[in-house]
Structure formats: structure tokens, C-alpha cells
C-alpha positions in Angstrom: 0.0 0.0 -0.1 1.5 3.4 -1.2 2.4 6.1 1.6 0.7 9.0 2.5 0.8 11.8 -0.1 1.8 15.3 0.6 4.7 17.2 2.4 7.6 15.3 4.6 8.1 16.5 8.0 11.5 18.8 7.8 13.9 18.6 10.8 16.4 20.7 9.4 20.1 20.3 10.2 21.9 21.8 13.3 24.5 24.1 12.5 28.1 23.0 14.1 28.9 26.7 14.8 25.8 27.0 17.2 26.9 24.0 19.2 30.4 25.5 19.6 29.1 28.7 20.6 26.9 27.0 23.3 30.0 25.3 24.6 32.0 28.4 24.9 29.3 30.1 27.0 29.3 27.2 29.1 33.2 27.3 29.4 33.0 30.9 30.3 30.3 30.8 33.0 32.2 27.8 34.6 35.4 29.7 34.5 33.8 33.1 35.9 32.3 30.9 38.7 35.7 29.3 39.4 37.2 32.6 39.4 34.9 33.7 42.0 35.3 30.9 44.2 39.2 31.1 44.0 39.5 34.4 45.2 38.4 33.3 48.5 41.7 31.7 48.5 44.1 34.0 47.0 46.7 35.2 49.3 48.7 38.5 48.6 52.3 38.7 49.4 54.2 41.9 50.8 55.6 42.5 47.4 52.3 42.5 45.6 52.6 38.9 44.3 49.8 36.3 45.4 49.5 32.7 45.5 46.5 30.3 46.3 46.0 28.5 49.4 43.5 26.0 48.7 41.5 24.4 51.5 42.8 20.8 51.3 46.4 22.0 51.1 46.1 23.9 54.3 47.1 22.2 57.5 44.9 23.2 60.5 47.3 23.5 63.5 46.2 21.4 66.5 44.4 22.8 69.0 46.2 24.0 72.1 45.8 22.2 75.2 44.1 24.5 77.6 45.9 24.9 80.7 43.8 25.6 83.9 44.7 28.8 85.5 47.1 28.4 88.5 45.4 29.4 91.7 46.1 33.3 92.5 46.9 34.2 96.0 46.4 37.8 96.3 48.3 39.4 99.3 46.8 42.9 100.4 49.3 45.0 102.1 48.3 46.2 105.3 48.8 50.1 106.1 51.9 50.7 108.0 51.1 51.6 111.8 52.5 55.1 112.6 55.9 55.1 114.4 55.8 56.0 118.0 55.2 59.6 118.7 57.9 61.6 119.9 57.0 65.1 120.6 58.1 68.2 122.3 56.2 71.0 123.2 56.6 75.0 122.3 55.8 76.7 125.5 55.4 80.4 123.8 51.8 81.5 123.7 51.3 83.3 121.4 53.9 81.3 119.3 56.8 83.6 117.9 59.4 82.8 115.2 62.1 83.3 117.9 60.1 81.2 120.6 59.7 78.4 117.8 63.4 78.4 117.4 64.4 78.1 121.0 61.8 75.1 120.9 63.5 73.5 118.0 67.2 74.1 119.5 66.1 72.7 122.6 64.8 69.7 121.1 67.9 69.2 118.7 70.4 69.3 121.8 68.6 66.5 123.4 70.4 62.9 123.2 66.8 61.0 123.3 64.3 60.7 122.4 64.5 61.5 118.6 61.8 64.0 118.3 59.6 63.7 115.1 56.7 65.7 116.3 56.2 69.3 118.0 53.0 70.3 120.2 51.9 73.9 119.9 49.2 75.7 122.3 46.4 77.5 120.4 43.6 77.9 122.7 44.2 77.5 126.3 41.8 76.9 129.4 41.6 81.0 130.0 39.6 81.0 126.7 42.2 83.0 124.5 43.1 81.8 121.2 46.5 82.3 119.8 46.0 82.1 115.9 44.3 84.8 114.0 41.1 82.6 114.2 38.0 84.4 112.3 35.3 82.5 114.1 36.7 83.5 117.6 34.7 85.1 120.4 35.4 88.9 120.8 38.4 89.6 123.0 39.7 86.2 122.7 42.5 86.3 120.1 46.1 87.2 121.3 48.9 87.1 118.6 52.2 88.7 118.0 53.3 90.2 114.9 54.9 87.3 113.5 53.1 84.4 115.1 51.3 83.6 111.4 54.8 83.3 110.0 56.0 81.0 113.2 52.9 78.9 112.8 53.8 78.4 109.2 57.4 77.4 109.8 55.7 74.8 112.4 53.3 73.2 109.8 56.1 73.1 107.1 58.6 71.8 109.1 59.5 68.4 109.0 58.0 67.3 112.4 54.5 65.9 112.6 52.7 69.1 114.0 50.3 69.0 117.1 47.4 72.0 117.6 46.6 72.0 121.4 43.2 73.0 121.7 41.2 73.6 125.3 37.6 73.0 124.6 34.9 73.5 127.4 36.6 75.1 130.1 36.1 78.8 128.5 35.5 81.5 130.8 35.5 84.0 127.8 33.2 82.6 125.7 30.7 81.3 128.3 30.5 84.6 129.9 30.1 86.3 126.3 27.2 84.2 125.5 25.6 82.5 128.6 21.9 81.7 127.2 23.7 80.3 123.8 26.7 78.6 125.1 27.4 78.8 128.7 27.1 76.3 131.4 24.4 77.9 133.8 23.7 77.1 137.7 20.2 76.3 138.8 19.5 79.9 139.5 19.9 80.9 135.5 23.2 82.6 135.9 26.7 81.3 134.8 28.5 78.5 136.9 31.6 79.0 138.5 33.5 75.7 139.4 35.8 75.4 142.3 38.6 77.1 140.6 36.2 80.0 139.8 36.3 78.8 135.9 33.4 79.3 133.8 32.5 76.3 131.1 30.6 75.9 127.8 27.7 73.6 127.9 28.3 70.7 125.9 24.7 70.0 125.2 24.2 73.2 123.6 24.2 73.2 119.9 26.1 76.6 119.5 28.9 75.6 121.9 29.9 72.5 120.2 29.6 74.5 116.7 32.0 77.3 118.1 34.6 74.8 118.9 34.1 72.6 115.5 34.6 76.0 113.7 37.8 76.8 115.7 39.1 73.2 114.9 38.3 73.5 111.3 40.7 76.8 111.2 43.4 74.9 112.9 43.4 72.0 110.1 43.0 74.9 107.5 46.3 76.1 109.1 47.9 72.8 108.1 48.3 71.2 111.2 48.8 67.3 111.3 46.9 66.4 114.6 44.4 68.5 116.8 44.9 67.7 120.6 41.7 68.1 122.6 41.9 69.2 126.2 39.5 70.1 129.0 36.8 67.9 127.3 33.9 67.0 129.7 31.9 68.7 132.5 33.4 70.1 135.8 34.4 67.9 138.5 35.2 70.4 141.1 33.1 72.9 143.1 29.2 72.8 144.1 28.3 70.5 141.2 24.9 70.1 142.6 24.2 73.4 141.5 24.8 73.1 138.1 21.9 73.1 135.3 22.6 70.3 133.0 19.7 71.2 130.7 18.2 67.6 130.8 21.1 66.4 129.1 22.6 62.9 129.1 26.3 64.1 129.7 28.0 61.1 128.1 25.7 61.1 125.2 26.5 65.2 124.9 30.3 64.8 124.9 30.0 61.4 122.3 28.0 63.9 120.1 30.8 66.6 120.3 33.1 64.3 118.9 30.8 63.1 116.2 30.1 66.5 115.1 33.9 67.1 115.4 35.2 64.3 113.3 32.4 65.2 110.6 33.5 68.9 110.5 37.4 67.9 110.0 36.5 65.1 107.6 37.7 66.9 104.7 41.1 67.9 106.2 42.7 64.5 106.6 43.6 65.6 110.3 44.0 63.3 113.2 41.9 63.8 116.1 43.2 63.3 119.8 42.1 63.8 123.4 43.5 64.5 126.6 41.9 62.5 129.5 42.7 62.1 133.4 44.6 59.1 133.9 41.9 57.8 136.2 39.1 58.1 133.7 41.0 55.5 131.4 42.0 53.0 134.3 38.2 53.0 135.5 36.9 53.2 132.2 34.4 56.3 132.8 33.7 59.6 135.2 29.9 60.2 134.9 30.3 63.5 136.6 32.4 64.8 133.8 30.7 62.7 131.1 33.4 60.7 130.0 33.1 57.1 129.0 36.2 55.6 127.5 34.7 53.1 125.4 32.1 55.9 123.8 35.6 58.0 123.3 38.4 55.6 122.0 36.7 54.7 118.8 36.1 58.5 117.9 39.6 59.5 118.2 43.2 58.8 116.9 45.2 59.0 120.0 44.4 59.2 123.7 46.9 61.4 125.8 47.0 61.4 129.6 49.5 63.0 132.1 51.3 60.1 133.6 54.6 58.6 135.1 56.4 56.1 133.5 55.2 53.1 135.8 51.3 53.9 135.0 52.0 53.6 130.9 51.5 50.0 130.8 48.0 49.8 132.4 47.0 53.1 130.6 48.2 51.5 127.0 46.2 48.5 127.8 43.0 50.2 128.8 43.1 52.5 125.6 43.8 49.5 123.3 41.0 47.7 124.8 38.4 50.4 124.4 39.5 51.3 120.9 41.5 48.6 118.7 42.9 51.3 116.4 43.7 54.1 119.0 47.0 54.7 120.2 48.2 55.8 123.8 50.5 58.8 124.4 52.0 59.6 127.8 52.5 63.2 128.7 55.8 63.4 130.7 57.4 65.9 132.4 60.7 64.9 131.1 62.1 61.7 129.0 62.9 58.3 130.4 64.9 55.7 128.9 62.4 53.1 130.1 59.7 55.0 127.7 59.3 52.9 124.8 55.9 53.8 123.5 54.8 57.0 122.3 55.3 60.4 124.3 54.8 64.0 124.6 57.2 66.1 126.6 55.4 68.8 128.4 56.9 72.3 128.4 58.7 73.8 131.6 
């Protein structure tokens, strides 16, 4: 049977040029992809040349074995304890340059102790103030022409400088402001003790502030330490005639020391107190409002006029009341038997 008549399907012929072109395009694409991939492994040298570092040719360095950290022992260095104080007194009040020179000369000719501190009285129990205090009560300041220069020599010297400051035994300021600062009797007048002296009342804020102001001025003068004397209430005279203003005496003294430390906080000055030796050994004097366990933690040093044989017991009592508080014996002359801190009093 014959085939279907009409046109046959024409498939045409594929051009060899087109095939070659397709192959070339594929090769170009593969080359581009390969180039982009290889860029990650091209490493340039310092001279501008480059080389390939293929991943299968790069050796991975062995992981370092972790070494456990050794136990570190931290040593905290404790601050050095202050060395024993060996102080002399400058007796002149008000202090002059000549008076300071004489005091230094007297200290230098002594074979013992090797003095490292000097004490100067800048407010005494009469109420007089021996420096140009701007906060002083009227009529209390007494200075010489060169007192300021002499005090500058003290504070700029190599000696640890100590300013002695009488506190509540202050007849001038007490009489000047009986209502605001003075210790009164039960009749409403200024109280006179057995030595005919007048006192500031520790329970009165104005009295405490007056003393804090003067102490701050001493710190501004550049003194390293302020030694407070006559701290407390009277212990001689007709004590039953005192108007205590309803105050707890020990609490008033403690508050004064706390306020004083706060007033002096920015100056970094040491605060010390002179106490009767009987108060230190017994621990308290209720009449004066003095309690050693209250006072010792609030001061850097406790001073007392003592004999050489009293020193061990006084040192032990102060150390028990205040762990970081030092004891300083006030002596009329140096003794080779003294091993701790001492202040030699002026003649």
C-alpha cells in the first residue's frame, strides 16, 4: 500500500557553529564561577605577588591544650602603723619665730628621744586663742606680729605638727553668751567651778559648733593633729548647783566628738583627746560625762599626764577600748624606760 501523499516533516540540520558557541558560553560561565570561588583563597604577599592557599592544602594547626589557671594568691598589704610619737612642746603662747627657734634648739640638743613631732598651744583654758581665728569670740584672740609666720614654720617643718586646743573650759566665750553657750547654775546665771572658772555647756549646739569651727580653722592652718583638752563637764565645785539642761552628759560628749570628726573630715587631720589617767583606768567618769569605750573609737590617740610606771596599764586600757587608738604619755621629762609614744610637756 502506498504512503500518504503530501509534504514530509522537515527536521532541518543543527549548525556546528551554534554548538561550538554554546559550549564556549558554558566554559565562560564555569570559568567565572571558578574565579569567584578561587578569590577566597588568593593570598597577597608583601611584594604584591599572590598565591593560592587551597583548603585541602592548608594544614589545620593542632588545638592548643588548655592549661587550667593556677590558683592566684592575692596579698593585701596592710597600711603601716604610725611609728611611735616622740613630741616636744613649744611653750610660747602666742608663738613667735624666736620662740619656735628656741623650742627646736632645745629639742635638737637632747640626746633622747629622737623627736619627730611638735606640739603648740593654740587655745588654752583661759579661753584665749593664739592664732588669727575668724570664728573666735570677741576679745579671745591674742597674737604677736610674727605669729602667723611662726605657725607656718611649724606646719611646714619635718615635724608632725600638733595643735593643742582647750575645749569646754572657756571663761571668755561662756560669759560672752551665757544663754547660747554657757553652762548655767540652777539660778539661771553662769556657773563657777571650784577654781572660779566658767564652762561652755556641751549640750548646747552653739557651744559645740563654736569649737568645731575653731578646730576646722586649725586644720586649715595645716596642722597634722588636733589635741583636744578640757573635754567634759566640771568635776570640782558645787556640782549640785549645775543646770545640766536635762542632758545625758556622756551622750553630749559623744555627740561633740562625732560632730567634730564630721567637721574635720575633708582635711584628713588626726583627732586626739587628753583624758585624766583615772578615767582611762576606771573606764568612765559619770560626773564629767566621759566614757572611754565611747570616746576611744572616735579619736586617733588618747593622751594622759602620767608617770612611767602608769604607762603599761594606760596603754592596755586604751587598746582594749579602741583597737586602732594609740596611747600617748604626757611626761615632764624623757625617761629611757619609755618605749611607746610620748609628749614631753613644756617647763
